[in-house]
N, C-alpha and C positions, 0 to 999 in steps of 0.2 A: 739701391741697395744698400750702399754705405751708409744713406739715412737714415734705414728701417734699421741697421744696425745698432747704432746712436741713440737711436729712439727707443729700440731694445733693451741694451744696456741703462741709459740713465733711467726708464722706467723700472727696471728690477734693482737696481740705486736706491731708487726713493723707497724700494718693496722692504729692501735691504734696513736701509733707516727707520721705517719704521717698524720691523721685527724687533731691531735693536733696542730703540723706546720702550718695546711690551716688553723685552726680556725674552724674546722665543726663538730662544738657540736651536729647535728643531728647525723654525723655519729658515732660520740663516744655512743651516747644513745644507736642507733643500734649495737652497738659491745657489749654494757655492759650483755645481755640477754646469748651471747653465751661465752661470758669470763666468768661468773658466770659458764654455763653449764662447760665448758672444767675444769676449777679449781676444780669442785666437783668430774670430770672424774677422773682428776689428784691424787685424797686425794685416792684412790681405789688401784691405780698404782705405783710401783717405778720407777720413771724414772732417768735417769742415771742421775750422777754428774754434768757433764758439762752439760744437757739440763737445769737443776736444777742451775747450773749458770747464762747462759744463760739470762732465764726466771727473774732471779733476778735482771742481769744487766737492762733489759727492763721495765722491772719494776719502777728501781731506776731512768729510765733516765725518763720514761712515767710520775710518779710522779713530779720531776721535771717542767717538761714543763708545766704539770697542773698546778703546784704551782704560774710559772712564768705567767702563762696565768691568772689567776684570779687575781696576782696583780696587773696585766697589768688593766685588766676588772675594778678592783677597782679605780686605780689612775686614769682612762680616766672617770669615772665616778664623781671622787672629783672633777677633775679638768674643767670637763663641772659644776658642781653644783659653783665653784667658777665665772665662767664665766656669767652664770644665775646671780647669784647673783653681779655683777659687772653692768651687764646690767641693771640692777635697781635702782642702784646708786652709789653712795662711800662712805665710811664712815672715817671720818674725824675728826679732834680735833677744833672746835671751838676757839675763841680766850680766854674765858673762861676757857679750857681745857676738856671740856664736848666732848663727843662724838655726833657729829652730821652727819645729811645723806642727803649727797646733791644729789640730782635727776640729772641723764644724761639723755642727750636728745639722742631721738632714731636715731643712723647714718642710712643714705641712702645714696643714689647713688646722686653726686652732677654732675649734667652736666653742662658744662662749652660752652658757645657760639664759 
């Protein structure tokens, strides 16, 4: 029984890694409940040291991937906010050295004959 739980958890962690790489956050959410259940079951059994080492490695890898994904989302959000800010106008210094706001015109497609 402990080996089956370990095997199921290892398979789930591999599926989790694939979902992280695909940025399939809906799938990650679906896997969470099963992962929690398997960890609870694993606590009451004594898996092999090899299984524990594999689980630890997979957890470490998945945590690193999730951290990188979260950083990527945060960085993308910040960049989108910067782009939106620039579209509203530019902040420049006037001749007196004071910060001034210069509106930018909306760009559109330019058609040439």
